C-alpha positions in Angstrom: -22.2 -21.2 -41.1 -21.0 -18.1 -39.1 -18.9 -18.3 -36.1 -19.9 -16.0 -33.2 -17.2 -13.5 -32.7 -15.3 -14.6 -29.3 -15.6 -11.7 -26.4 -12.6 -9.5 -26.0 -10.5 -10.6 -23.7 -9.8 -8.2 -20.5 -6.1 -7.0 -20.3 -4.3 -8.2 -17.6 -5.3 -5.4 -14.3 -1.1 -5.0 -14.3 -1.0 -3.8 -17.8 -2.3 -0.7 -16.4 0.6 0.0 -14.2 3.1 -0.8 -17.1 1.2 1.1 -19.0 1.4 4.1 -16.9 5.1 3.7 -16.1 5.4 3.9 -20.3 3.5 6.9 -20.3 5.9 8.9 -17.7 9.0 7.5 -19.6 8.0 8.8 -22.8 6.3 12.4 -21.9 6.9 12.9 -18.2 7.8 16.3 -16.9 11.4 16.6 -15.8 11.3 17.4 -11.8 13.9 18.6 -9.3 12.9 16.5 -5.8 13.9 16.8 -2.2 16.4 13.7 -3.1 18.3 16.1 -5.2 18.1 12.7 -7.7 15.7 14.1 -10.3 12.4 12.7 -11.7 9.9 12.4 -14.7 6.5 13.2 -13.3 3.2 13.5 -14.0 0.0 14.5 -12.1 -2.9 12.5 -11.5 -3.0 10.1 -14.2 -6.3 8.0 -14.4 -6.8 5.7 -11.5 -5.7 2.2 -11.3 -8.1 -0.8 -10.4 -7.2 -4.2 -9.4 -9.8 -6.8 -9.2 -9.7 -8.8 -5.6 -12.4 -11.2 -6.7 -12.0 -14.6 -6.1 -9.0 -14.7 -3.9 -7.1 -12.4 -6.1 -4.3 -11.1 -4.7 -2.4 -8.7 -7.1 1.4 -8.6 -6.4 2.8 -7.4 -9.1 4.7 -10.2 -11.0 7.3 -7.8 -13.0 8.8 -7.1 -10.4 8.4 -8.6 -6.3 7.1 -6.9 -3.7 7.1 -7.6 0.1 4.0 -7.8 2.7 6.1 -7.8 6.3 5.5 -3.9 5.8 1.6 -3.9 5.9 1.5 -6.0 9.9 3.8 -3.1 11.2 1.5 -1.0 9.9 -1.4 -2.6 11.6 0.4 -3.3 14.8 1.2 0.9 15.0 4.5 0.2 15.3 7.1 2.7 14.2 10.7 1.4 14.6 12.0 0.6 11.4 14.4 -1.7 13.0 11.6 -4.1 13.6 11.2 -4.0 9.8 14.7 -4.4 9.1 15.4 -7.5 11.1 12.6 -9.3 8.7 14.7 -8.4 5.5 12.6 -5.7 4.7 15.2 -2.3 4.5 12.7 0.1 2.7 12.9 2.3 5.7 16.9 2.0 6.7 17.3 5.0 4.7 15.0 7.3 6.6 15.9 6.1 10.0 19.2 6.2 9.9 20.9 9.0 12.2 22.4 11.0 9.4 18.8 11.3 7.8 16.8 11.9 11.2 19.4 14.9 12.0 18.8 16.0 8.6 15.4 16.4 9.1 15.9 17.7 12.7 15.0 14.7 14.7 18.8 14.0 15.6 17.2 13.5 19.7 15.5 10.4 18.2 17.3 6.7 18.0 18.6 5.4 15.1 15.0 3.7 13.5 12.9 5.7 15.1 10.8 7.3 12.6 8.2 9.2 14.5 4.2 9.1 14.8 4.3 7.7 10.8 1.5 5.4 9.2 1.0 3.1 11.7 0.5 5.5 14.5 -1.7 7.5 12.8 -3.9 4.3 12.1 -4.1 3.8 15.8 -3.5 6.0 17.9 -4.3 9.3 15.6 -4.1 12.1 18.0 -2.0 10.7 20.6 0.6 12.9 21.9 4.0 10.7 20.4 7.3 10.6 22.7 8.9 7.7 20.9 9.0 4.2 19.5 9.3 2.6 22.3 6.3 3.8 24.1 3.3 1.4 25.0 0.2 3.6 23.5 -2.5 1.1 23.9 -5.6 3.2 24.2 -4.1 6.3 23.8 -5.7 8.3 20.6 -8.0 7.4 17.9 -7.9 4.0 16.6 -8.6 4.7 13.2 -8.5 1.0 11.9 -10.9 -0.3 14.3 -13.8 2.3 13.7 -13.6 1.5 10.1 -14.1 -2.6 10.9 -16.9 -1.3 13.3 -18.7 1.2 10.8 -18.1 -1.6 8.1 -20.1 -4.6 10.3 -23.0 -2.0 12.1 -23.0 0.9 9.4 -22.0 -0.4 6.1 -23.7 2.4 4.2 -21.7 4.8 6.3 -19.7 7.4 3.8 -17.2 8.3 6.6 -15.0 4.9 6.5 -11.8 6.3 6.3 -8.4 5.7 7.5 -5.9 8.9 7.2 -2.3 8.5 7.9 -2.2 12.7 7.0 -1.8 14.6 10.2 -0.9 18.1 9.6 0.1 18.5 13.5 2.5 15.7 13.4 4.0 16.0 10.0 7.2 17.7 11.4 8.2 15.2 14.1 7.7 12.2 11.4 10.9 11.0 9.4 8.9 11.5 6.2 5.4 12.6 5.8 3.0 10.1 4.5 2.9 9.2 0.8 -0.2 7.2 0.4 -1.9 9.0 3.0 -5.6 7.6 3.3 -8.4 5.2 2.0 -11.7 4.8 1.9 -13.9 1.5 2.6 -17.0 0.9 0.6 -19.2 -1.8 1.2 -21.6 -2.9 -1.6 -24.7 -4.1 -0.1 -25.7 -7.9 -1.5 -28.4 -7.8 -3.8 -30.3 -11.2 -2.4 -30.1 -12.4 1.4 -28.1 -15.5 1.0 -25.1 -13.6 -0.9 -22.3 -11.6 0.9 -21.4 -8.0 0.8 -18.4 -7.1 -1.0 -15.8 -4.4 0.1 -13.8 -1.8 -2.0 -10.9 0.3 -1.1 -10.2 3.7 -3.0 -6.8 4.6 -1.6 -5.2 7.9 -2.4 -1.3 8.9 -2.8 0.2 12.0 -2.8 3.5 11.0 -3.7 4.1 7.7 -6.0 7.6 6.3 -6.9 6.6 3.7 -9.7 9.5 2.1 -9.7 9.9 1.0 -6.2 7.4 2.3 -3.6 3.6 1.3 -6.5 4.2 -2.7 -6.0 4.7 -2.2 -2.2 1.8 -0.5 -2.2 -0.5 -2.3 -4.5 0.3 -5.2 -2.6 -0.3 -3.6 0.6 -3.5 -2.5 0.3 -4.9 -5.1 -1.3 -3.9 -7.4 1.3 -4.9 -4.9 4.1 -8.7 -5.1 1.9 -8.7 -9.1 2.4 -7.8 -9.0 5.9 -10.6 -6.3 6.9 -12.8 -8.4 4.6 -12.2 -11.3 6.6 -12.6 -9.6 10.1 -16.0 -7.9 8.7 -17.6 -11.4 7.2 -17.8 -9.3 3.4 -15.8 -10.2 0.2 -13.1 -8.0 -1.1 -14.0 -6.6 -4.4 -11.9 -4.5 -5.5 -9.1 -2.2 -5.3 -8.4 1.2 -6.5 -5.6 4.1 -6.5 -5.6 7.6 -7.2 -2.1 9.0 -7.6 -1.1 12.9 -7.5 2.2 13.3 -8.5 3.6 9.6 -10.3 7.2 9.7 -11.1 9.9 7.9 -12.2 12.9 8.7 -10.9 16.1 9.1 -13.3 18.3 6.3 -11.8 15.2 3.9 -12.4 14.7 4.7 -15.9 17.0 1.5 -17.4 15.5 -1.0 -15.0 12.2 0.0 -15.9 12.6 -0.3 -19.8 13.7 -4.1 -18.8 10.8 -3.8 -16.7 8.2 -3.1 -19.5 9.8 -5.9 -21.6 8.0 -8.5 -19.6 4.9 -9.8 -19.9 2.6 -9.8 -16.6 1.9 -13.5 -15.4 -1.2 -14.4 -13.3 -1.8 -13.0 -9.9 -2.1 -15.4 -7.2 -4.6 -16.5 -4.6 -4.6 -16.0 -1.3 -5.7 -18.6 1.1 -6.0 -18.3 4.6 -4.3 -21.0 7.4 -7.0 -20.3 9.6 -10.1 -18.0 10.2 -8.9 -14.7 12.5 -11.9 -12.4 13.5 -9.5 -9.7 14.9 -7.5 -7.6 13.0 -4.6 -7.3 15.6 -4.2 -11.4 15.3 -3.2 -11.8 12.2 0.7 -13.3 11.6 2.7 -13.6 8.4 1.6 -17.4 8.6 -2.5 -16.7 8.0 -1.3 -15.7 4.7 -0.8 -18.2 1.9 -0.4 -17.2 -1.3 -1.0 -19.7 -4.3 0.1 -19.8 -7.7 2.7 -16.7 -7.5 5.6 -16.7 -10.1 6.8 -13.0 -10.4 10.0 -12.8 -13.2 13.6 -12.2 -10.8 13.8 -9.2 -9.2 15.4 -6.1 -10.8 17.4 -4.0 -8.2 16.6 -0.7 -8.1 18.4 2.1 -5.9 16.1 3.9 -3.1 16.2 7.7 -3.4 16.3 9.0 0.8 
């Protein structure tokens, strides 16, 4: 009796992230950086691909991120204190008075990051004054335009959301690391099927220890949100990195992380049906089955 060969098991999607860390630790090129910390760096590694099918939310389980930053982006906010008040401290260093003065932005109050991500997503081209101004109706609302195209012109090859605005970079506390993303609608094969939605994000500078877990979670959740308001099914998140690096003071922590086995990704359930991208609140996101390993502390270099 011949026993049929079993199909090969697909590696956990998180494994590609861990493999990239291992590659950078083993063969990354030593490079100086603007923070003075020093890095091990690899340029343009293979893309990271995460399935979003069946309500999957790729929250990396070997070190845990938060999703509050995404709602801050979507709202067009540029005040880091709004995040800090929610316990998300990742922008505190870049919003400090000392850092702003070092960037030549000492005229701004503490926490005013300038025309960073959310401002570019929702008000591209508007004249930035400060983080307390109401910019409603000013500039190009790229996010709203992406949503319109997904609904009305799904085969458009310009469904693009860009945070990279060269004219505004001197006014930003930190130029965008995740620069742009492109949405792609997979047309259904039958009239009864829903279109599927994928997102490709390009990131010029990728801090593998602290940044990437946030970035994967953020763009996966953004794709789920956009799919929810456009009547499409989340399909895949693809991330292409430019300078993928490990900070020297993260090496020991990341070696501990590499010893951990990835756990199953959680599922995203909606607390209610949301039809407008601006109506999402944190209670709408119901994450089921998230069982991460304990957080590994790593210092953020600013």
